[in-house]
LOMIFI-807549 format. One record per residue (C-alpha): residue number from 1; residue in one letter; chain; z, x, y. Coordinates in pm, 1 decimal. Each point is the difference from the previous one (the first is absolute). Example, Ala and Ser with C-alpha at 12.3 -4.5 7.8 and 13.67 -1.06 7.14 Angstrom:
BEGIN
+-----+-----+-------+----------+----------+----------+
:   n : res : chain :        z :        x :        y :
+-----+-----+-------+----------+----------+----------+
:   1 :   A :     A :    780.0 :   1230.0 :   -450.0 :
:   2 :   S :     A :    -66.0 :    137.0 :    344.0 :
+-----+-----+-------+----------+----------+----------+
END
This chain:
BEGIN
+-----+-----+-------+----------+----------+----------+
:   n : res : chain :        z :        x :        y :
+-----+-----+-------+----------+----------+----------+
:   1 :   M :     A :   9895.9 :  11052.3 :  -7346.9 :
:   2 :   T :     A :   -288.4 :    199.9 :    -50.0 :
:   3 :   R :     A :      7.9 :    171.8 :   -280.6 :
:   4 :   D :     A :     11.6 :   -347.1 :   -192.4 :
:   5 :   I :     A :   -205.1 :   -194.6 :    250.4 :
:   6 :   C :     A :   -302.9 :    243.8 :     -1.4 :
:   7 :   K :     A :   -186.1 :    -31.6 :   -350.4 :
:   8 :   P :     A :     42.5 :   -451.8 :     52.1 :
:   9 :   A :     A :   -109.8 :     24.3 :    258.9 :
:  10 :   L :     A :   -288.0 :    253.4 :     38.8 :
:  11 :   A :     A :   -168.4 :   -246.8 :   -289.4 :
:  12 :   L :     A :     74.1 :   -320.3 :    208.7 :
:  13 :   L :     A :   -200.3 :    179.0 :    241.9 :
:  14 :   L :     A :   -267.8 :     92.5 :   -212.2 :
:  15 :   A :     A :    -11.3 :   -333.5 :   -129.7 :
:  16 :   F :     A :     27.7 :   -139.0 :    357.8 :
:  17 :   A :     A :   -353.6 :    254.0 :     60.6 :
:  18 :   I :     A :   -200.0 :   -121.4 :   -353.4 :
:  19 :   Q :     A :    102.4 :   -361.2 :    150.1 :
:  20 :   N :     A :   -134.2 :     36.0 :    295.7 :
:  21 :   I :     A :   -285.5 :    181.3 :   -115.1 :
:  22 :   E :     A :   -150.1 :   -262.2 :   -185.4 :
:  23 :   E :     A :     68.2 :   -272.8 :    278.7 :
:  24 :   I :     A :   -183.2 :    242.0 :    271.9 :
:  25 :   L :     A :   -308.3 :    -93.2 :   -211.8 :
:  26 :   F :     A :     40.0 :   -322.1 :   -198.2 :
:  27 :   L :     A :    234.2 :   -204.8 :    268.5 :
:  28 :   P :     A :   -241.6 :   -135.9 :    234.4 :
:  29 :   S :     A :   -272.8 :   -117.0 :   -218.2 :
:  30 :   W :     A :    260.0 :   -164.2 :   -244.7 :
:  31 :   M :     A :    137.2 :   -146.5 :    331.3 :
:  32 :   R :     A :   -328.7 :   -134.9 :    164.6 :
:  33 :   R :     A :    -17.3 :    -90.4 :   -331.4 :
:  34 :   F :     A :    324.1 :   -235.8 :    -72.7 :
:  35 :   I :     A :    223.0 :      3.8 :    309.7 :
:  36 :   P :     A :    -98.6 :   -254.7 :    259.5 :
:  37 :   P :     A :   -139.3 :    232.5 :    309.6 :
:  38 :   G :     A :    223.6 :     34.6 :    232.0 :
:  39 :   L :     A :    219.5 :    325.1 :     51.9 :
:  40 :   P :     A :   -302.1 :    134.2 :    252.6 :
:  41 :   V :     A :     81.7 :    413.4 :   -121.4 :
:  42 :   T :     A :   -312.8 :    229.5 :   -100.6 :
:  43 :   A :     A :    -72.2 :    216.9 :   -287.3 :
:  44 :   S :     A :     31.1 :    280.6 :    224.5 :
:  45 :   Q :     A :    352.1 :   -123.7 :    137.4 :
:  46 :   F :     A :     98.6 :   -110.8 :   -316.2 :
:  47 :   T :     A :     40.5 :    363.3 :    -98.9 :
:  48 :   L :     A :     71.8 :    126.2 :    284.1 :
:  49 :   A :     A :    324.1 :   -219.3 :    -58.0 :
:  50 :   T :     A :     -4.1 :     93.7 :   -365.4 :
:  51 :   L :     A :     38.6 :    444.2 :     98.8 :
:  52 :   I :     A :    286.4 :   -119.4 :    239.7 :
:  53 :   L :     A :    214.8 :   -144.5 :   -167.2 :
:  54 :   T :     A :    -54.3 :    223.2 :   -364.9 :
:  55 :   G :     A :     64.9 :    228.9 :    269.3 :
:  56 :   L :     A :    279.0 :   -173.5 :    127.8 :
:  57 :   V :     A :    171.7 :     87.5 :   -386.9 :
:  58 :   A :     A :   -117.3 :    254.8 :    -43.1 :
:  59 :   A :     A :    241.9 :    151.8 :    291.8 :
:  60 :   L :     A :    244.7 :   -184.2 :   -103.8 :
:  61 :   V :     A :    -45.7 :    102.9 :   -362.3 :
:  62 :   A :     A :    -13.7 :    376.0 :    174.0 :
:  63 :   T :     A :    322.8 :     -4.4 :    176.2 :
:  64 :   A :     A :    229.0 :   -258.2 :   -352.1 :
:  65 :   C :     A :   -178.6 :    364.1 :   -169.6 :
:  66 :   F :     A :    146.6 :    270.9 :    183.7 :
:  67 :   R :     A :    296.3 :   -201.0 :    272.4 :
:  68 :   G :     A :    142.4 :   -309.9 :   -124.5 :
:  69 :   G :     A :    236.4 :   -172.5 :    180.4 :
:  70 :   P :     A :     70.0 :   -349.6 :     25.7 :
:  71 :   I :     A :   -241.8 :   -122.0 :    263.7 :
:  72 :   T :     A :   -239.5 :    143.6 :   -265.5 :
:  73 :   R :     A :    148.8 :   -177.9 :   -256.0 :
:  74 :   L :     A :     31.5 :   -292.4 :    147.9 :
:  75 :   L :     A :   -422.6 :     82.3 :    151.9 :
:  76 :   L :     A :    -32.9 :     68.6 :   -374.4 :
:  77 :   I :     A :    138.7 :   -284.4 :   -162.0 :
:  78 :   A :     A :   -147.6 :   -247.7 :    218.0 :
:  79 :   T :     A :   -387.9 :    171.5 :    -90.9 :
:  80 :   A :     A :     66.9 :    -87.0 :   -323.5 :
:  81 :   A :     A :     93.3 :   -292.4 :    -21.7 :
:  82 :   M :     A :   -273.5 :   -103.3 :    295.1 :
:  83 :   L :     A :   -290.9 :    169.2 :   -287.6 :
:  84 :   L :     A :    173.6 :   -209.5 :   -290.4 :
:  85 :   A :     A :    -12.1 :   -258.8 :    205.0 :
:  86 :   N :     A :   -362.0 :     65.4 :     14.1 :
:  87 :   S :     A :    -75.7 :     19.2 :   -232.7 :
:  88 :   V :     A :    125.3 :   -300.8 :   -176.5 :
:  89 :   T :     A :   -187.5 :   -227.5 :    269.3 :
:  90 :   Q :     A :   -296.3 :    180.3 :    -72.6 :
:  91 :   I :     A :     20.6 :   -128.6 :   -407.7 :
:  92 :   L :     A :     67.9 :   -387.3 :    166.1 :
:  93 :   V :     A :   -283.7 :     24.0 :    215.2 :
:  94 :   S :     A :   -202.6 :    135.3 :   -285.7 :
:  95 :   A :     A :    134.5 :   -246.2 :   -235.1 :
:  96 :   G :     A :    -66.9 :   -303.4 :    258.0 :
:  97 :   R :     A :   -371.1 :    115.0 :     97.0 :
:  98 :   G :     A :    -27.9 :     41.4 :   -357.6 :
:  99 :   S :     A :   -211.8 :    387.6 :     93.6 :
: 100 :   I :     A :    220.7 :    280.5 :    -22.1 :
: 101 :   M :     A :     66.9 :    117.1 :    337.5 :
: 102 :   P :     A :    -85.3 :    404.3 :     43.1 :
: 103 :   G :     A :    371.1 :    166.8 :     85.3 :
: 104 :   A :     A :     94.7 :   -303.5 :   -301.2 :
: 105 :   A :     A :    -18.3 :    226.0 :   -326.1 :
: 106 :   S :     A :     77.3 :    351.0 :    166.2 :
: 107 :   G :     A :    362.5 :   -163.4 :    156.7 :
: 108 :   L :     A :    120.3 :   -154.7 :   -388.7 :
: 109 :   L :     A :   -116.6 :    312.0 :   -154.4 :
: 110 :   L :     A :     67.4 :    273.1 :    273.2 :
: 111 :   Q :     A :    211.5 :   -133.9 :    342.7 :
: 112 :   G :     A :    208.0 :   -219.4 :   -161.2 :
: 113 :   P :     A :    148.4 :    190.1 :   -302.0 :
: 114 :   A :     A :     51.3 :    318.8 :    265.4 :
: 115 :   A :     A :     90.1 :   -200.3 :    288.3 :
: 116 :   I :     A :    310.9 :   -102.6 :   -295.4 :
: 117 :   W :     A :     62.5 :    310.4 :    -75.4 :
: 118 :   V :     A :     37.5 :    104.6 :    354.4 :
: 119 :   L :     A :    269.4 :   -314.2 :     68.9 :
: 120 :   R :     A :    203.8 :     89.7 :   -391.8 :
: 121 :   T :     A :      1.8 :    347.1 :    148.0 :
: 122 :   L :     A :    198.3 :   -105.2 :    325.3 :
: 123 :   D :     A :    225.4 :   -166.6 :   -220.0 :
: 124 :   I :     A :   -142.5 :   -371.3 :     91.2 :
: 125 :   R :     A :    105.5 :   -267.6 :   -250.1 :
: 126 :   R :     A :   -156.3 :   -231.0 :   -144.4 :
: 127 :   I :     A :    146.9 :   -293.4 :    218.3 :
: 128 :   A :     A :    -28.4 :    245.0 :    393.5 :
: 129 :   M :     A :   -387.7 :    108.4 :   -108.3 :
: 130 :   L :     A :    -43.4 :   -436.1 :    -60.1 :
: 131 :   A :     A :    105.3 :    -27.8 :    344.4 :
: 132 :   W :     A :   -222.8 :    293.5 :    147.0 :
: 133 :   T :     A :   -333.5 :    -45.9 :   -193.9 :
: 134 :   V :     A :    121.6 :   -393.5 :    187.8 :
: 135 :   F :     A :     22.3 :    241.0 :    351.1 :
: 136 :   G :     A :   -354.0 :    169.3 :   -128.0 :
: 137 :   L :     A :   -150.6 :   -330.7 :    -70.3 :
: 138 :   V :     A :     88.3 :    -43.9 :    349.1 :
: 139 :   A :     A :    -18.5 :    306.8 :    211.0 :
: 140 :   A :     A :   -374.2 :    163.6 :   -148.1 :
: 141 :   P :     A :   -195.1 :   -260.5 :    180.3 :
: 142 :   I :     A :    196.8 :     87.1 :    336.1 :
: 143 :   A :     A :    -10.8 :    317.5 :    -73.7 :
: 144 :   T :     A :   -391.6 :      8.3 :   -129.5 :
: 145 :   L :     A :   -140.7 :   -215.7 :    311.5 :
: 146 :   A :     A :    197.0 :    283.8 :    222.4 :
: 147 :   V :     A :   -243.2 :    249.0 :   -137.9 :
: 148 :   F :     A :   -270.0 :   -212.7 :    -20.4 :
: 149 :   V :     A :      4.6 :   -137.9 :    390.2 :
: 150 :   I :     A :     93.0 :    350.0 :    125.3 :
: 151 :   S :     A :   -394.9 :     90.9 :   -179.5 :
: 152 :   T :     A :   -152.7 :   -299.9 :     73.8 :
: 153 :   H :     A :     94.4 :    208.8 :    411.4 :
: 154 :   L :     A :   -107.7 :    346.4 :   -146.2 :
: 155 :   I :     A :   -377.8 :   -114.8 :   -139.8 :
: 156 :   N :     A :   -146.9 :   -290.5 :    187.6 :
+-----+-----+-------+----------+----------+----------+
END
């Protein structure tokens, strides 16, 4: 798995990092304009949570490139599915709000295709890819919320 997956996994990490930079810079102000109040996360806490998530994906990609194994493969599939789902939901939120959500364009152009590349390289077929994406729609908000809770406890 390690040699074949390294390039698509690195592409996914790079796309995720680019999307996260875009979100760190522009999402808090976009949310104040287009999303009703309710998420008690400061810009600093959001930045920390985003950096934690990026670090976790970087560690997973490094493991996939240099070590591999069935658990790493499963975690990479789940991560790619969550990031694909994230890309899809940001496009839907943008359409629903009538404004391009920060991260939506990079998600559509970079992160979504990179996630599909990872899934295809891992030989995930279309129907299974759909099932994994549905999993991602459920798992991504849970994982993100967990990291936000951690960041709010680290930065008060």
